C-alpha positions as CSV (number, residue, x, y, z in Angstrom):
1,M,-8.1,2.9,-3.6
2,T,-8.5,0.2,-0.9
3,V,-5.3,-0.9,0.8
4,N,-5.6,-4.4,2.0
5,I,-3.4,-5.3,4.9
6,M,-3.3,-9.0,5.8
7,T,-3.5,-9.6,9.6
8,D,-5.1,-13.1,9.7
9,G,-3.0,-15.9,10.9
10,L,-0.3,-13.8,12.5
11,P,1.2,-15.1,15.8
12,V,0.1,-11.9,17.5
13,P,-3.3,-10.1,17.2
14,V,-2.9,-6.8,15.4
15,N,-5.1,-3.9,16.6
16,Q,-7.4,-2.5,14.0
17,A,-6.3,1.0,15.0
18,L,-2.7,0.2,13.8
19,V,-4.1,-1.2,10.5
20,V,-6.0,2.1,9.9
21,I,-2.8,4.1,10.6
22,L,-0.8,2.0,8.1
23,Q,-3.6,2.1,5.5
24,Q,-3.7,5.9,5.8
25,H,0.0,6.4,5.2
26,I,0.2,3.7,2.5
27,T,-2.8,5.3,0.6
28,E,-1.2,8.7,0.9
29,A,2.2,7.4,-0.4
30,L,0.7,5.5,-3.3
31,S,-1.4,8.5,-4.3
32,N,1.7,10.7,-4.4
33,A,3.9,8.2,-6.2
34,D,4.8,8.8,-9.8
35,D,4.6,5.0,-10.5
36,A,3.1,2.7,-7.9
37,A,3.0,-0.3,-10.2
38,G,5.4,-3.1,-9.2
39,L,6.0,-2.1,-5.7
40,D,7.5,-4.8,-3.5
41,A,7.5,-3.1,-0.1
42,I,6.8,0.1,1.8
43,T,8.8,1.2,4.9
44,L,7.2,3.7,7.3
45,N,9.5,5.5,9.7
46,F,7.8,7.2,12.7
47,R,10.2,9.7,14.3
48,D,9.9,12.1,17.2
49,P,11.9,15.1,15.9
50,D,12.8,16.0,19.4
51,Y,14.0,12.6,20.5
52,S,17.7,12.6,21.5
53,A,20.1,10.6,23.6
54,E,20.5,13.6,26.0
55,F,16.8,14.5,26.5
56,G,14.9,11.3,25.7
57,G,11.6,11.4,23.9
58,Y,9.5,8.9,22.0
59,H,11.4,6.0,20.4
60,T,11.7,5.8,16.6
61,V,9.6,3.1,15.1
62,E,10.1,1.5,11.7
63,I,7.3,-0.6,10.1
64,R,7.9,-2.5,6.8
65,L,5.2,-4.2,4.8
66,T,5.7,-6.4,1.7
67,Y,3.2,-6.7,-1.2
68,L,2.3,-10.3,-2.1
69,Q,-0.7,-11.6,-4.0
70,G,-2.7,-8.3,-3.9
71,Q,-2.2,-7.7,-0.2
72,W,0.2,-5.9,2.1
73,H,1.8,-8.1,4.8
74,L,3.6,-6.9,7.9
75,N,7.2,-7.8,7.6
76,Y,8.5,-6.3,10.8
77,I,8.0,-3.6,13.4
78,T,11.2,-2.3,15.0
79,D,11.5,0.1,17.9
80,F,14.8,1.9,18.1
81,S,16.3,3.7,21.1
82,Y,19.6,5.4,22.0
83,V,22.2,3.2,23.7
84,G,25.6,4.1,25.0
85,S,26.8,7.5,26.2
86,G,28.9,10.3,25.0
87,W,30.8,9.7,21.7
88,D,29.6,6.1,21.7
89,T,25.9,6.8,21.6
90,E,23.9,5.2,18.8
91,L,20.4,4.5,17.7
92,A,19.9,0.7,18.0
93,K,17.2,-1.9,17.9
94,D,15.4,-2.0,21.2
95,M,12.6,-4.4,20.2
96,D,12.0,-6.1,16.9
97,F,8.8,-8.0,16.0
98,D,9.8,-10.0,12.9
99,F,6.6,-11.3,11.3
100,G,8.5,-12.9,8.5
101,L,10.6,-15.0,10.8
102,G,8.0,-15.3,13.6
103,V,10.6,-14.0,16.1
104,C,10.6,-11.3,18.8
105,M,14.0,-9.9,19.5
106,T,14.8,-7.4,22.3
107,R,17.9,-5.9,23.8
108,F,17.2,-7.3,27.3
109,M,15.8,-10.8,26.7
110,P,16.8,-13.8,24.6
111,D,15.0,-14.1,21.2
112,S,11.7,-15.9,21.4
113,P,8.9,-17.0,19.1
114,L,6.6,-14.1,18.3
115,A,3.7,-16.2,19.6
116,D,5.3,-16.2,23.1
117,A,5.6,-12.4,23.0
118,V,1.9,-11.5,22.7
119,E,1.7,-9.4,25.9
120,L,4.9,-7.5,25.0
121,Y,3.7,-6.9,21.5
122,Q,0.3,-5.7,22.7
123,L,1.9,-3.3,25.2
124,F,4.2,-1.9,22.5
125,E,1.3,-1.6,20.1
126,T,-1.0,0.2,22.6
127,N,1.7,2.7,23.5
128,F,2.7,3.3,19.8
129,I,-1.0,4.0,18.8
130,A,-1.4,6.4,21.8
131,Y,1.8,8.2,20.9
132,Y,0.7,8.4,17.2
133,Q,-2.6,9.8,18.3
134,M,-0.7,12.5,20.4
135,N,1.0,13.6,17.1
136,V,4.5,13.0,18.4
137,Y,5.7,11.4,15.2
138,K,6.9,12.7,11.8
139,V,6.2,10.0,9.3
140,D,8.5,9.3,6.3
141,T,7.5,6.7,3.8
142,T,9.9,4.8,1.4
143,L,8.5,2.9,-1.6
144,E,10.6,0.0,-2.8
145,Q,10.4,-1.6,-6.2
């Protein structure tokens, strides 16, 4: 089964290594699904099991793809980090690359068009791919109908 992921025409260039990672996990999820027909979306959660507010670690990353016209399309890539301290600590969005809206949102800067965040996206993507290749993530996949 070939998993087609549309990357043409996006406001940021998507590294082929990321596409291969996504294809691998989508293919695996679809092959293990009881009924893959009629899927609307897939959400992939990449978690460092040792990441904590106290000791740090690799940020949690969530990637959602939607299925339209025979292809998977990136909907968003969100990087989560712990914020706050003590009883007030929570996992919150640190960076959000929203392909559907064409917007980049971060905790420390005002929202901007995704096309203006190419360098930030490429830095994030390069780091994410490196961490993935270091096997720091446990990957959970959610199929949505």
